[in-house]
CHARMM internal coordinates of N, CA and C (Angstrom, degrees):
IC EDIT
DIST 1 N 1 CA 1.4520
DIST 1 CA 1 C 1.4979
ANGL 1 N 1 CA 1 C 113.69
DIST 1 C 2 N 1.3532
ANGL 1 CA 1 C 2 N 116.19
DIHE 1 N 1 CA 1 C 2 N -24.68
DIST 2 N 2 CA 1.5123
ANGL 1 C 2 N 2 CA 120.83
DIHE 1 CA 1 C 2 N 2 CA 172.33
DIST 2 CA 2 C 1.5618
ANGL 2 N 2 CA 2 C 113.71
DIHE 1 C 2 N 2 CA 2 C 52.73
DIST 2 C 3 N 1.3884
ANGL 2 CA 2 C 3 N 111.96
DIHE 2 N 2 CA 2 C 3 N 61.16
DIST 3 N 3 CA 1.4279
ANGL 2 C 3 N 3 CA 110.64
DIHE 2 CA 2 C 3 N 3 CA 176.74
DIST 3 CA 3 C 1.4887
ANGL 3 N 3 CA 3 C 117.28
DIHE 2 C 3 N 3 CA 3 C 72.02
DIST 3 C 4 N 1.3131
ANGL 3 CA 3 C 4 N 118.96
DIHE 3 N 3 CA 3 C 4 N -138.39
DIST 4 N 4 CA 1.4762
ANGL 3 C 4 N 4 CA 120.68
DIHE 3 CA 3 C 4 N 4 CA 175.35
DIST 4 CA 4 C 1.4968
ANGL 4 N 4 CA 4 C 114.55
DIHE 3 C 4 N 4 CA 4 C -76.70
DIST 4 C 5 N 1.2944
ANGL 4 CA 4 C 5 N 119.03
DIHE 4 N 4 CA 4 C 5 N -9.00
DIST 5 N 5 CA 1.4346
ANGL 4 C 5 N 5 CA 120.75
DIHE 4 CA 4 C 5 N 5 CA -174.20
DIST 5 CA 5 C 1.5502
ANGL 5 N 5 CA 5 C 107.05
DIHE 4 C 5 N 5 CA 5 C -59.55
DIST 5 C 6 N 1.2886
ANGL 5 CA 5 C 6 N 122.60
DIHE 5 N 5 CA 5 C 6 N -48.49
DIST 6 N 6 CA 1.4699
ANGL 5 C 6 N 6 CA 124.41
DIHE 5 CA 5 C 6 N 6 CA -178.12
DIST 6 CA 6 C 1.5339
ANGL 6 N 6 CA 6 C 114.59
DIHE 5 C 6 N 6 CA 6 C -69.98
DIST 6 C 7 N 1.3155
ANGL 6 CA 6 C 7 N 119.75
DIHE 6 N 6 CA 6 C 7 N -7.78
DIST 7 N 7 CA 1.4129
ANGL 6 C 7 N 7 CA 122.30
DIHE 6 CA 6 C 7 N 7 CA 178.39
DIST 7 CA 7 C 1.5892
ANGL 7 N 7 CA 7 C 108.61
DIHE 6 C 7 N 7 CA 7 C -93.47
DIST 7 C 8 N 1.3429
ANGL 7 CA 7 C 8 N 116.50
DIHE 7 N 7 CA 7 C 8 N -16.64
DIST 8 N 8 CA 1.4332
ANGL 7 C 8 N 8 CA 116.25
DIHE 7 CA 7 C 8 N 8 CA 178.54
DIST 8 CA 8 C 1.4970
ANGL 8 N 8 CA 8 C 111.86
DIHE 7 C 8 N 8 CA 8 C -69.82
DIST 8 C 9 N 1.2894
ANGL 8 CA 8 C 9 N 119.84
DIHE 8 N 8 CA 8 C 9 N 135.74
DIST 9 N 9 CA 1.4187
ANGL 8 C 9 N 9 CA 122.13
DIHE 8 CA 8 C 9 N 9 CA -172.23
DIST 9 CA 9 C 1.5251
ANGL 9 N 9 CA 9 C 115.28
DIHE 8 C 9 N 9 CA 9 C -51.03
DIST 9 C 10 N 1.3881
ANGL 9 CA 9 C 10 N 116.55
DIHE 9 N 9 CA 9 C 10 N -38.93
DIST 10 N 10 CA 1.3878
ANGL 9 C 10 N 10 CA 121.05
DIHE 9 CA 9 C 10 N 10 CA -176.15
DIST 10 CA 10 C 1.5009
ANGL 10 N 10 CA 10 C 111.08
DIHE 9 C 10 N 10 CA 10 C -76.23
DIST 10 C 11 N 1.4031
ANGL 10 CA 10 C 11 N 120.43
DIHE 10 N 10 CA 10 C 11 N -14.07
DIST 11 N 11 CA 1.4259
ANGL 10 C 11 N 11 CA 120.13
DIHE 10 CA 10 C 11 N 11 CA -178.52
DIST 11 CA 11 C 1.5743
ANGL 11 N 11 CA 11 C 113.97
DIHE 10 C 11 N 11 CA 11 C -113.20
DIST 11 C 12 N 1.3625
ANGL 11 CA 11 C 12 N 115.11
DIHE 11 N 11 CA 11 C 12 N -3.99
DIST 12 N 12 CA 1.4965
ANGL 11 C 12 N 12 CA 117.55
DIHE 11 CA 11 C 12 N 12 CA -174.36
DIST 12 CA 12 C 1.5378
ANGL 12 N 12 CA 12 C 110.68
DIHE 11 C 12 N 12 CA 12 C -58.91
DIST 12 C 13 N 1.3094
ANGL 12 CA 12 C 13 N 115.26
DIHE 12 N 12 CA 12 C 13 N -44.19
DIST 13 N 13 CA 1.5410
ANGL 12 C 13 N 13 CA 114.23
DIHE 12 CA 12 C 13 N 13 CA -178.33
DIST 13 CA 13 C 1.4830
ANGL 13 N 13 CA 13 C 113.84
DIHE 12 C 13 N 13 CA 13 C -67.84
DIST 13 C 14 N 1.2665
ANGL 13 CA 13 C 14 N 117.58
DIHE 13 N 13 CA 13 C 14 N -34.36
DIST 14 N 14 CA 1.4948
ANGL 13 C 14 N 14 CA 121.89
DIHE 13 CA 13 C 14 N 14 CA 168.53
DIST 14 CA 14 C 1.4814
ANGL 14 N 14 CA 14 C 113.38
DIHE 13 C 14 N 14 CA 14 C -52.09
DIST 14 C 15 N 1.3868
ANGL 14 CA 14 C 15 N 113.07
DIHE 14 N 14 CA 14 C 15 N -51.76
DIST 15 N 15 CA 1.5066
ANGL 14 C 15 N 15 CA 124.21
DIHE 14 CA 14 C 15 N 15 CA -179.10
DIST 15 CA 15 C 1.5364
ANGL 15 N 15 CA 15 C 107.40
DIHE 14 C 15 N 15 CA 15 C -56.44
DIST 15 C 16 N 1.3201
ANGL 15 CA 15 C 16 N 122.46
DIHE 15 N 15 CA 15 C 16 N -42.93
DIST 16 N 16 CA 1.3789
ANGL 15 C 16 N 16 CA 121.33
DIHE 15 CA 15 C 16 N 16 CA -178.59
DIST 16 CA 16 C 1.5818
ANGL 16 N 16 CA 16 C 111.56
DIHE 15 C 16 N 16 CA 16 C -74.86
DIST 16 C 17 N 1.3473
ANGL 16 CA 16 C 17 N 116.77
DIHE 16 N 16 CA 16 C 17 N -32.55
DIST 17 N 17 CA 1.4305
ANGL 16 C 17 N 17 CA 121.47
DIHE 16 CA 16 C 17 N 17 CA 174.81
DIST 17 CA 17 C 1.5495
ANGL 17 N 17 CA 17 C 110.66
DIHE 16 C 17 N 17 CA 17 C -63.12
DIST 17 C 18 N 1.3039
ANGL 17 CA 17 C 18 N 114.08
DIHE 17 N 17 CA 17 C 18 N -44.44
DIST 18 N 18 CA 1.5799
ANGL 17 C 18 N 18 CA 116.63
DIHE 17 CA 17 C 18 N 18 CA 177.29
DIST 18 CA 18 C 1.5166
ANGL 18 N 18 CA 18 C 107.21
DIHE 17 C 18 N 18 CA 18 C -64.80
DIST 18 C 19 N 1.2069
ANGL 18 CA 18 C 19 N 119.03
DIHE 18 N 18 CA 18 C 19 N -40.07
DIST 19 N 19 CA 1.5792
ANGL 18 C 19 N 19 CA 118.35
DIHE 18 CA 18 C 19 N 19 CA 176.54
DIST 19 CA 19 C 1.3975
ANGL 19 N 19 CA 19 C 112.25
DIHE 18 C 19 N 19 CA 19 C -60.30
DIST 19 C 20 N 1.2630
ANGL 19 CA 19 C 20 N 121.83
DIHE 19 N 19 CA 19 C 20 N -36.26
DIST 20 N 20 CA 1.5224
ANGL 19 C 20 N 20 CA 126.41
DIHE 19 CA 19 C 20 N 20 CA -178.98
DIST 20 CA 20 C 1.6139
ANGL 20 N 20 CA 20 C 110.08
DIHE 19 C 20 N 20 CA 20 C -68.38
DIST 20 C 21 N 1.3325
ANGL 20 CA 20 C 21 N 117.19
DIHE 20 N 20 CA 20 C 21 N -23.19
DIST 21 N 21 CA 1.4322
ANGL 20 C 21 N 21 CA 115.85
DIHE 20 CA 20 C 21 N 21 CA -176.94
DIST 21 CA 21 C 1.5300
ANGL 21 N 21 CA 21 C 111.25
DIHE 20 C 21 N 21 CA 21 C -67.68
DIST 21 C 22 N 1.3437
ANGL 21 CA 21 C 22 N 125.31
DIHE 21 N 21 CA 21 C 22 N -43.32
DIST 22 N 22 CA 1.4134
ANGL 21 C 22 N 22 CA 125.19
DIHE 21 CA 21 C 22 N 22 CA -175.96
DIST 22 CA 22 C 1.4713
ANGL 22 N 22 CA 22 C 111.79
DIHE 21 C 22 N 22 CA 22 C -134.34
DIST 22 C 23 N 1.4434
ANGL 22 CA 22 C 23 N 112.07
DIHE 22 N 22 CA 22 C 23 N -56.66
DIST 23 N 23 CA 1.4479
ANGL 22 C 23 N 23 CA 117.48
DIHE 22 CA 22 C 23 N 23 CA -171.37
DIST 23 CA 23 C 1.5034
ANGL 23 N 23 CA 23 C 116.87
DIHE 22 C 23 N 23 CA 23 C -56.11
DIST 23 C 24 N 1.3683
ANGL 23 CA 23 C 24 N 118.68
DIHE 23 N 23 CA 23 C 24 N -52.72
DIST 24 N 24 CA 1.4993
ANGL 23 C 24 N 24 CA 120.58
DIHE 23 CA 23 C 24 N 24 CA -175.68
DIST 24 CA 24 C 1.5301
ANGL 24 N 24 CA 24 C 109.32
DIHE 23 C 24 N 24 CA 24 C -62.56
DIST 24 C 25 N 1.3198
ANGL 24 CA 24 C 25 N 118.95
DIHE 24 N 24 CA 24 C 25 N -41.34
DIST 25 N 25 CA 1.4952
ANGL 24 C 25 N 25 CA 116.37
DIHE 24 CA 24 C 25 N 25 CA -173.43
DIST 25 CA 25 C 1.5561
ANGL 25 N 25 CA 25 C 108.68
DIHE 24 C 25 N 25 CA 25 C -68.12
DIST 25 C 26 N 1.3126
ANGL 25 CA 25 C 26 N 117.37
DIHE 25 N 25 CA 25 C 26 N -35.72
DIST 26 N 26 CA 1.4260
ANGL 25 C 26 N 26 CA 123.60
DIHE 25 CA 25 C 26 N 26 CA -178.95
DIST 26 CA 26 C 1.5562
ANGL 26 N 26 CA 26 C 108.73
DIHE 25 C 26 N 26 CA 26 C -65.01
DIST 26 C 27 N 1.3549
ANGL 26 CA 26 C 27 N 113.62
DIHE 26 N 26 CA 26 C 27 N -45.71
DIST 27 N 27 CA 1.5461
ANGL 26 C 27 N 27 CA 113.55
DIHE 26 CA 26 C 27 N 27 CA 178.09
DIST 27 CA 27 C 1.5293
ANGL 27 N 27 CA 27 C 115.57
DIHE 26 C 27 N 27 CA 27 C -70.74
DIST 27 C 28 N 1.3392
ANGL 27 CA 27 C 28 N 114.10
DIHE 27 N 27 CA 27 C 28 N -30.30
DIST 28 N 28 CA 1.5089
ANGL 27 C 28 N 28 CA 117.36
DIHE 27 CA 27 C 28 N 28 CA 173.91
DIST 28 CA 28 C 1.5622
ANGL 28 N 28 CA 28 C 110.64
DIHE 27 C 28 N 28 CA 28 C -65.06
DIST 28 C 29 N 1.3704
ANGL 28 CA 28 C 29 N 114.84
DIHE 28 N 28 CA 28 C 29 N -33.01
DIST 29 N 29 CA 1.4960
ANGL 28 C 29 N 29 CA 114.95
DIHE 28 CA 28 C 29 N 29 CA -179.63
DIST 29 CA 29 C 1.5202
ANGL 29 N 29 CA 29 C 112.46
DIHE 28 C 29 N 29 CA 29 C -73.26
DIST 29 C 30 N 1.2877
ANGL 29 CA 29 C 30 N 117.46
DIHE 29 N 29 CA 29 C 30 N -23.91
DIST 30 N 30 CA 1.5489
ANGL 29 C 30 N 30 CA 120.59
DIHE 29 CA 29 C 30 N 30 CA 175.93
DIST 30 CA 30 C 1.3851
ANGL 30 N 30 CA 30 C 113.56
DIHE 29 C 30 N 30 CA 30 C -64.64
DIST 30 C 31 N 1.3203
ANGL 30 CA 30 C 31 N 116.84
DIHE 30 N 30 CA 30 C 31 N 143.88
DIST 31 N 31 CA 1.4877
ANGL 30 C 31 N 31 CA 119.94
DIHE 30 CA 30 C 31 N 31 CA 178.65
DIST 31 CA 31 C 1.4930
ANGL 31 N 31 CA 31 C 109.44
DIHE 30 C 31 N 31 CA 31 C -68.22
DIST 31 C 32 N 1.3693
ANGL 31 CA 31 C 32 N 116.50
DIHE 31 N 31 CA 31 C 32 N 166.77
DIST 32 N 32 CA 1.4293
ANGL 31 C 32 N 32 CA 118.85
DIHE 31 CA 31 C 32 N 32 CA 178.84
DIST 32 CA 32 C 1.5403
ANGL 32 N 32 CA 32 C 112.44
DIHE 31 C 32 N 32 CA 32 C -68.79
DIST 32 C 33 N 1.2826
ANGL 32 CA 32 C 33 N 119.29
DIHE 32 N 32 CA 32 C 33 N -20.28
DIST 33 N 33 CA 1.3998
ANGL 32 C 33 N 33 CA 123.53
DIHE 32 CA 32 C 33 N 33 CA 177.88
DIST 33 CA 33 C 1.6156
ANGL 33 N 33 CA 33 C 116.18
DIHE 32 C 33 N 33 CA 33 C -83.55
DIST 33 C 34 N 1.3532
ANGL 33 CA 33 C 34 N 112.10
DIHE 33 N 33 CA 33 C 34 N -8.63
DIST 34 N 34 CA 1.4674
ANGL 33 C 34 N 34 CA 118.90
DIHE 33 CA 33 C 34 N 34 CA 179.62
DIST 34 CA 34 C 1.5348
ANGL 34 N 34 CA 34 C 106.87
DIHE 33 C 34 N 34 CA 34 C -77.00
DIST 34 C 35 N 1.3163
ANGL 34 CA 34 C 35 N 112.80
DIHE 34 N 34 CA 34 C 35 N 129.69
DIST 35 N 35 CA 1.4535
ANGL 34 C 35 N 35 CA 116.33
DIHE 34 CA 34 C 35 N 35 CA 174.37
DIST 35 CA 35 C 1.5597
ANGL 35 N 35 CA 35 C 111.71
DIHE 34 C 35 N 35 CA 35 C -85.59
DIST 35 C 36 N 1.2903
ANGL 35 CA 35 C 36 N 112.19
DIHE 35 N 35 CA 35 C 36 N 121.42
DIST 36 N 36 CA 1.5161
ANGL 35 C 36 N 36 CA 119.99
DIHE 35 CA 35 C 36 N 36 CA -178.97
DIST 36 CA 36 C 1.5208
ANGL 36 N 36 CA 36 C 107.61
DIHE 35 C 36 N 36 CA 36 C -85.26
DIST 36 C 37 N 1.3758
ANGL 36 CA 36 C 37 N 115.20
DIHE 36 N 36 CA 36 C 37 N 129.05
DIST 37 N 37 CA 1.4993
ANGL 36 C 37 N 37 CA 123.43
DIHE 36 CA 36 C 37 N 37 CA 178.15
DIST 37 CA 37 C 1.4893
ANGL 37 N 37 CA 37 C 111.52
DIHE 36 C 37 N 37 CA 37 C -111.12
DIST 37 C 38 N 1.2651
ANGL 37 CA 37 C 38 N 114.24
DIHE 37 N 37 CA 37 C 38 N 138.07
DIST 38 N 38 CA 1.5348
ANGL 37 C 38 N 38 CA 121.17
DIHE 37 CA 37 C 38 N 38 CA 174.22
DIST 38 CA 38 C 1.4577
ANGL 38 N 38 CA 38 C 105.60
DIHE 37 C 38 N 38 CA 38 C -152.91
DIST 38 C 39 N 1.3505
ANGL 38 CA 38 C 39 N 117.28
DIHE 38 N 38 CA 38 C 39 N 130.35
DIST 39 N 39 CA 1.3814
ANGL 38 C 39 N 39 CA 114.99
DIHE 38 CA 38 C 39 N 39 CA -173.39
DIST 39 CA 39 C 1.5759
ANGL 39 N 39 CA 39 C 109.48
DIHE 38 C 39 N 39 CA 39 C -93.97
DIST 39 C 40 N 1.4057
ANGL 39 CA 39 C 40 N 118.35
DIHE 39 N 39 CA 39 C 40 N -17.35
DIST 40 N 40 CA 1.4224
ANGL 39 C 40 N 40 CA 114.24
DIHE 39 CA 39 C 40 N 40 CA 177.33
DIST 40 CA 40 C 1.5737
ANGL 40 N 40 CA 40 C 114.30
DIHE 39 C 40 N 40 CA 40 C -95.50
DIST 40 C 41 N 1.2783
ANGL 40 CA 40 C 41 N 111.80
DIHE 40 N 40 CA 40 C 41 N 141.67
DIST 41 N 41 CA 1.4936
ANGL 40 C 41 N 41 CA 118.21
DIHE 40 CA 40 C 41 N 41 CA -179.67
DIST 41 CA 41 C 1.5252
ANGL 41 N 41 CA 41 C 113.44
DIHE 40 C 41 N 41 CA 41 C -58.31
DIST 41 C 42 N 1.3009
ANGL 41 CA 41 C 42 N 119.15
DIHE 41 N 41 CA 41 C 42 N -42.85
DIST 42 N 42 CA 1.4915
ANGL 41 C 42 N 42 CA 120.16
DIHE 41 CA 41 C 42 N 42 CA -179.68
DIST 42 CA 42 C 1.5552
ANGL 42 N 42 CA 42 C 107.32
DIHE 41 C 42 N 42 CA 42 C -67.34
DIST 42 C 43 N 1.3424
ANGL 42 CA 42 C 43 N 116.35
DIHE 42 N 42 CA 42 C 43 N -37.19
DIST 43 N 43 CA 1.5720
ANGL 42 C 43 N 43 CA 115.41
DIHE 42 CA 42 C 43 N 43 CA -178.75
DIST 43 CA 43 C 1.5559
ANGL 43 N 43 CA 43 C 110.00
DIHE 42 C 43 N 43 CA 43 C -66.34
DIST 43 C 44 N 1.3075
ANGL 43 CA 43 C 44 N 120.73
DIHE 43 N 43 CA 43 C 44 N -34.44
DIST 44 N 44 CA 1.4283
ANGL 43 C 44 N 44 CA 125.49
DIHE 43 CA 43 C 44 N 44 CA 175.22
DIST 44 CA 44 C 1.4261
ANGL 44 N 44 CA 44 C 111.17
DIHE 43 C 44 N 44 CA 44 C -61.33
DIST 44 C 45 N 1.2763
ANGL 44 CA 44 C 45 N 116.78
DIHE 44 N 44 CA 44 C 45 N -50.29
DIST 45 N 45 CA 1.4792
ANGL 44 C 45 N 45 CA 127.15
DIHE 44 CA 44 C 45 N 45 CA 176.73
DIST 45 CA 45 C 1.5077
ANGL 45 N 45 CA 45 C 111.37
DIHE 44 C 45 N 45 CA 45 C -54.65
DIST 45 C 46 N 1.3279
ANGL 45 CA 45 C 46 N 113.70
DIHE 45 N 45 CA 45 C 46 N -47.92
DIST 46 N 46 CA 1.4482
ANGL 45 C 46 N 46 CA 119.95
DIHE 45 CA 45 C 46 N 46 CA -177.81
DIST 46 CA 46 C 1.5025
ANGL 46 N 46 CA 46 C 107.86
DIHE 45 C 46 N 46 CA 46 C -61.59
DIST 46 C 47 N 1.2179
ANGL 46 CA 46 C 47 N 122.33
DIHE 46 N 46 CA 46 C 47 N -49.79
DIST 47 N 47 CA 1.5216
ANGL 46 C 47 N 47 CA 127.40
DIHE 46 CA 46 C 47 N 47 CA 173.95
DIST 47 CA 47 C 1.4983
ANGL 47 N 47 CA 47 C 110.01
DIHE 46 C 47 N 47 CA 47 C -51.85
DIST 47 C 48 N 1.2409
ANGL 47 CA 47 C 48 N 118.42
DIHE 47 N 47 CA 47 C 48 N -49.82
DIST 48 N 48 CA 1.4311
ANGL 47 C 48 N 48 CA 122.95
DIHE 47 CA 47 C 48 N 48 CA -178.17
DIST 48 CA 48 C 1.6625
ANGL 48 N 48 CA 48 C 113.12
DIHE 47 C 48 N 48 CA 48 C -62.06
DIST 48 C 49 N 1.2604
ANGL 48 CA 48 C 49 N 108.60
DIHE 48 N 48 CA 48 C 49 N -51.06
DIST 49 N 49 CA 1.4878
ANGL 48 C 49 N 49 CA 113.53
DIHE 48 CA 48 C 49 N 49 CA 178.21
DIST 49 CA 49 C 1.5783
ANGL 49 N 49 CA 49 C 113.01
DIHE 48 C 49 N 49 CA 49 C -74.34
DIST 49 C 50 N 1.2588
ANGL 49 CA 49 C 50 N 117.92
DIHE 49 N 49 CA 49 C 50 N -25.83
DIST 50 N 50 CA 1.4582
ANGL 49 C 50 N 50 CA 119.94
DIHE 49 CA 49 C 50 N 50 CA -175.60
DIST 50 CA 50 C 1.5139
ANGL 50 N 50 CA 50 C 110.78
DIHE 49 C 50 N 50 CA 50 C -80.73
DIST 50 C 51 N 1.3307
ANGL 50 CA 50 C 51 N 119.39
DIHE 50 N 50 CA 50 C 51 N -42.51
DIST 51 N 51 CA 1.4199
ANGL 50 C 51 N 51 CA 123.17
DIHE 50 CA 50 C 51 N 51 CA -173.32
DIST 51 CA 51 C 1.5606
ANGL 51 N 51 CA 51 C 115.64
DIHE 50 C 51 N 51 CA 51 C -136.59
DIST 51 C 52 N 1.3959
ANGL 51 CA 51 C 52 N 117.92
DIHE 51 N 51 CA 51 C 52 N 3.12
DIST 52 N 52 CA 1.3527
ANGL 51 C 52 N 52 CA 122.28
DIHE 51 CA 51 C 52 N 52 CA 173.42
DIST 52 CA 52 C 1.5808
ANGL 52 N 52 CA 52 C 111.34
DIHE 51 C 52 N 52 CA 52 C 68.59
DIST 52 C 53 N 1.2350
ANGL 52 CA 52 C 53 N 118.24
DIHE 52 N 52 CA 52 C 53 N 33.88
DIST 53 N 53 CA 1.4946
ANGL 52 C 53 N 53 CA 124.77
DIHE 52 CA 52 C 53 N 53 CA 170.83
DIST 53 CA 53 C 1.4985
ANGL 53 N 53 CA 53 C 112.61
DIHE 52 C 53 N 53 CA 53 C -110.43
DIST 53 C 54 N 1.2504
ANGL 53 CA 53 C 54 N 119.57
DIHE 53 N 53 CA 53 C 54 N 139.01
DIST 54 N 54 CA 1.4023
ANGL 53 C 54 N 54 CA 120.29
DIHE 53 CA 53 C 54 N 54 CA 172.98
DIST 54 CA 54 C 1.5299
ANGL 54 N 54 CA 54 C 115.51
DIHE 53 C 54 N 54 CA 54 C -79.71
DIST 54 C 55 N 1.3096
ANGL 54 CA 54 C 55 N 121.95
DIHE 54 N 54 CA 54 C 55 N 138.04
DIST 55 N 55 CA 1.4428
ANGL 54 C 55 N 55 CA 125.08
DIHE 54 CA 54 C 55 N 55 CA 173.89
DIST 55 CA 55 C 1.4402
ANGL 55 N 55 CA 55 C 104.65
DIHE 54 C 55 N 55 CA 55 C -119.44
DIST 55 C 56 N 1.3647
ANGL 55 CA 55 C 56 N 117.15
DIHE 55 N 55 CA 55 C 56 N 146.45
DIST 56 N 56 CA 1.4306
ANGL 55 C 56 N 56 CA 124.12
DIHE 55 CA 55 C 56 N 56 CA 177.20
DIST 56 CA 56 C 1.4608
ANGL 56 N 56 CA 56 C 115.70
DIHE 55 C 56 N 56 CA 56 C -112.75
DIST 56 C 57 N 1.2726
ANGL 56 CA 56 C 57 N 121.85
DIHE 56 N 56 CA 56 C 57 N 152.96
DIST 57 N 57 CA 1.4194
ANGL 56 C 57 N 57 CA 123.15
DIHE 56 CA 56 C 57 N 57 CA 174.25
DIST 57 CA 57 C 1.4903
ANGL 57 N 57 CA 57 C 107.88
DIHE 56 C 57 N 57 CA 57 C -71.44
DIST 57 C 58 N 1.3819
ANGL 57 CA 57 C 58 N 121.99
DIHE 57 N 57 CA 57 C 58 N 143.89
DIST 58 N 58 CA 1.4601
ANGL 57 C 58 N 58 CA 123.81
DIHE 57 CA 57 C 58 N 58 CA -179.36
DIST 58 CA 58 C 1.5020
ANGL 58 N 58 CA 58 C 112.64
DIHE 57 C 58 N 58 CA 58 C -51.91
DIST 58 C 59 N 1.2805
ANGL 58 CA 58 C 59 N 116.67
DIHE 58 N 58 CA 58 C 59 N -40.58
DIST 59 N 59 CA 1.5169
ANGL 58 C 59 N 59 CA 120.48
DIHE 58 CA 58 C 59 N 59 CA -176.99
DIST 59 CA 59 C 1.5734
ANGL 59 N 59 CA 59 C 110.29
DIHE 58 C 59 N 59 CA 59 C -66.63
DIST 59 C 60 N 1.3444
ANGL 59 CA 59 C 60 N 115.72
DIHE 59 N 59 CA 59 C 60 N -34.18
DIST 60 N 60 CA 1.5051
ANGL 59 C 60 N 60 CA 119.95
DIHE 59 CA 59 C 60 N 60 CA 176.79
DIST 60 CA 60 C 1.5699
ANGL 60 N 60 CA 60 C 107.57
DIHE 59 C 60 N 60 CA 60 C -66.50
DIST 60 C 61 N 1.3595
ANGL 60 CA 60 C 61 N 114.72
DIHE 60 N 60 CA 60 C 61 N -35.94
DIST 61 N 61 CA 1.5003
ANGL 60 C 61 N 61 CA 112.42
DIHE 60 CA 60 C 61 N 61 CA -178.16
DIST 61 CA 61 C 1.4704
ANGL 61 N 61 CA 61 C 113.19
DIHE 60 C 61 N 61 CA 61 C -69.07
DIST 61 C 62 N 1.4442
ANGL 61 CA 61 C 62 N 111.05
DIHE 61 N 61 CA 61 C 62 N -40.35
DIST 62 N 62 CA 1.4608
ANGL 61 C 62 N 62 CA 121.01
DIHE 61 CA 61 C 62 N 62 CA 176.99
DIST 62 CA 62 C 1.5187
ANGL 62 N 62 CA 62 C 110.56
DIHE 61 C 62 N 62 CA 62 C -59.86
DIST 62 C 63 N 1.2947
ANGL 62 CA 62 C 63 N 117.96
DIHE 62 N 62 CA 62 C 63 N -47.42
DIST 63 N 63 CA 1.4307
ANGL 62 C 63 N 63 CA 122.85
DIHE 62 CA 62 C 63 N 63 CA -179.33
DIST 63 CA 63 C 1.5236
ANGL 63 N 63 CA 63 C 107.59
DIHE 62 C 63 N 63 CA 63 C -57.11
DIST 63 C 64 N 1.2630
ANGL 63 CA 63 C 64 N 117.03
DIHE 63 N 63 CA 63 C 64 N -50.75
DIST 64 N 64 CA 1.5673
ANGL 63 C 64 N 64 CA 123.49
DIHE 63 CA 63 C 64 N 64 CA -175.74
DIST 64 CA 64 C 1.4895
ANGL 64 N 64 CA 64 C 109.55
DIHE 63 C 64 N 64 CA 64 C -58.73
DIST 64 C 65 N 1.3398
ANGL 64 CA 64 C 65 N 116.41
DIHE 64 N 64 CA 64 C 65 N -34.82
DIST 65 N 65 CA 1.4424
ANGL 64 C 65 N 65 CA 121.66
DIHE 64 CA 64 C 65 N 65 CA -175.35
DIST 65 CA 65 C 1.5426
ANGL 65 N 65 CA 65 C 110.87
DIHE 64 C 65 N 65 CA 65 C -76.80
DIST 65 C 66 N 1.3764
ANGL 65 CA 65 C 66 N 116.18
DIHE 65 N 65 CA 65 C 66 N -27.38
DIST 66 N 66 CA 1.3850
ANGL 65 C 66 N 66 CA 118.57
DIHE 65 CA 65 C 66 N 66 CA 176.47
DIST 66 CA 66 C 1.5588
ANGL 66 N 66 CA 66 C 117.27
DIHE 65 C 66 N 66 CA 66 C -85.47
DIST 66 C 67 N 1.1795
ANGL 66 CA 66 C 67 N 114.41
DIHE 66 N 66 CA 66 C 67 N -10.37
DIST 67 N 67 CA 1.5717
ANGL 66 C 67 N 67 CA 124.94
DIHE 66 CA 66 C 67 N 67 CA -178.23
DIST 67 CA 67 C 1.4687
ANGL 67 N 67 CA 67 C 109.44
DIHE 66 C 67 N 67 CA 67 C -77.16
END
COOR INIT
IC SEED 1 N 1 CA 1 C
IC BUILD
């Protein structure tokens, strides 16, 4: 998604196509109980918009593990 690039109307479809190359298939293969991690905000949004799965920042995962 490359930051705001993938949010621009003229680039959104390209962003989704790029996600379908490797990222989306890998996340689809993961079980529902698998926590998906993505450090970038735009990558987390791309996952949510592309395949309706939530991804968490690695620090959020660590914080939740320590609580």
